[in-house]
C-alpha positions, 0 to 999 in steps of 0.5 A: 370844349365839349361841355354839352348839355346832354352828356359828360364833357370836360373843359380839358383832356384828362391825362392824369389823376387829380390831387383833389376833386370837387363835387357839385350837384346843381339845378343850374341856378345863377348862384352856381357862378359864384360857387364855382368862382370860389373854387377857381380862387383856391390857393391850393396849388395842386390839380383840381377836377370840378365835377358838376352834376345836373339833377334837373336843369331848371335854370338857364343853360347859358350859365354852363357856358359862362363857367368855362371862362377863367378856368385856372390852368391847374383845374378842369371842369367836368359837367355830367348831365344824364338828361334825367333826374336820379331823385324821386322828387323829380321822377327818379328812383333815389330818395335823397332829395338834394341831388338824388344819387349825384353825390354818390355817382360823382364821387366815384366818377372823380379822377382823384382819391380825395373829394370835397363837396360844395353846393351851388348856393354856397361859397368857400374861402380861398384857403379851404382846400389847402387847409383840408388837404393838410388836415386829412393827412393820415386820416380818412376824412376831414372837416372845416367849420363854417360861417353862416351868411344871411341869404337875403343880404349875403352878409356874415351873421356868425360862426356856426356854433351849434350844428356843423361843428364836428363829431360829438360836438354841438347841440346834437352831441348827446342825441345824434353824435354831432354833425358836419355839413357836406360843404365842410367835408373832404374824404378819401373816397377809397377809404370811404367807398363803402359809405358813399351809397348812403348819400343816395338815401333819405332817412325814412320818416325824416322831415328835413332834406338832410336825411341823406347827409345825416346817413353819410355823416353817421357812417363817417363818424362811426367807422372812419378816422378824421382830422379837422382844419380848425378853421371856418372856410365855408360860407353857408347861406342861411334862410331866416326860416332856418332853425339856426337863425333862431339860435342866433337870435336867441344868443343875441338876446341873451348877450344883450340881457347879460351885458350891462351898459357902462352906466349900470 
């Protein structure tokens, strides 16, 4: 089917614009299989282009061949591998550490006006695209909420009530104007084209890897109209070293302290 390792290939001949596209930067780790499977299972009945961009092929190339199985008729898989990394941390020139310029490049490469984003270690609920496509009508971008999963066990921990909760919400409401994780986003790329370059640049001096994500979200929040699905349809795998794990543990401790037992 021509999904070669050293260039762009499509699982099917592309003859028309897709209703929505999904962009996935990857280093080809095993979790990519589950992430793509969650796209295949989407209830959205429109056509979908899945664009997988290889930043640095550190995983097993055979994983890419496995992705060709069970592709729904309404979906097409496009693999883009320039043969080098665009990220400075892998020898490239773009400072965004999570894929370099791949989200920017693949967003423009997508043969659709609407583009969603999924990392290769996260998952979507089957109604994710359906609800976001409804939410973006009349708007320039839309977002969902997310579940936090224990990366070690894969089990649900809690809804994210602190971080990825939308513009002017959450713990960053007063200082940073809120936030939306890339996995929760759907954009009208024609309306947001002037912002897409921001996804290739870290914030100077940022200590975390989300600097480019922050740049892009700030642009969306400040200049573009948005909608919300009001549903948690992203499953975000969280390390126990993540600060959100600390928030979760603090909330549990607070609830335990303030909830009296029947014998009190």
